[in-house]
C-alpha angles and dihedrals in degrees: 000000000000120000115240090237090058092051094044111017096182118087124231088241091057091049090047091053090048091052090046091052090050091047093050093045093052089044092054090052092052093043094049091049092049093047090050089055092046096049101028088231102146110162128063125192117179114166107302093346118100123178144143142215127212116259126204101271091045091051089055092047093048092050091048092048096046094048101038111023115021108115088010093278103052125219124358093199107122116253094359095108090051093049093048098039098039102035116014106037097041088052097042091127086070100026093057088062092045088055093045097048093041090056093045093046096046090045095050094045092049094046091048094042091232119143083349098171094046091048090049090051092053090047090048092054089047092052094043089058089055090047089056090049090053095039097098100029098096094245132155103294095238097044094113108023092073087061101046104032094067089049091051089052091047091050090053101040122056100238098164096081095081116058089349144105095237088081093051093048095048092044090054094041108026091181088072092065093120137089126333090027100037 
């Protein structure tokens, strides 16, 4: 008979730490993007590193360009132009804050490991919208999957039990051991 360690040589604790690291990393990305939109702080220079994040007005311009002008005709995804041009862009004064607070909320919840799977699902829906926007823009084929696949995994696997508050909540209230906490 084969020992379980021979069949599966990685411990549950090691896998839990790996999932927690992924959760925290994705959370930091969401949080940083939301804070950039909140503060308007776009550029980052740290030593030799230079980078930027997208602020609110840039998010609007990018959405408008991708949907209406990329490739001279914009998106070919059915109904997307109508949704963006009739609902999102005309209401950008509200939608910019929905985007900002969604990114901050998802980021904080993932970093803290609280309601991890629910936060990942919201982030997944957010990223899938962007994937649809980019779908017909002749981009690098893997431009968006690296953003939504980790969120899909985090929505399916309870990653808030290691280095997260999901474990504390469900230990205190065992009746809550269900999705989005377990």
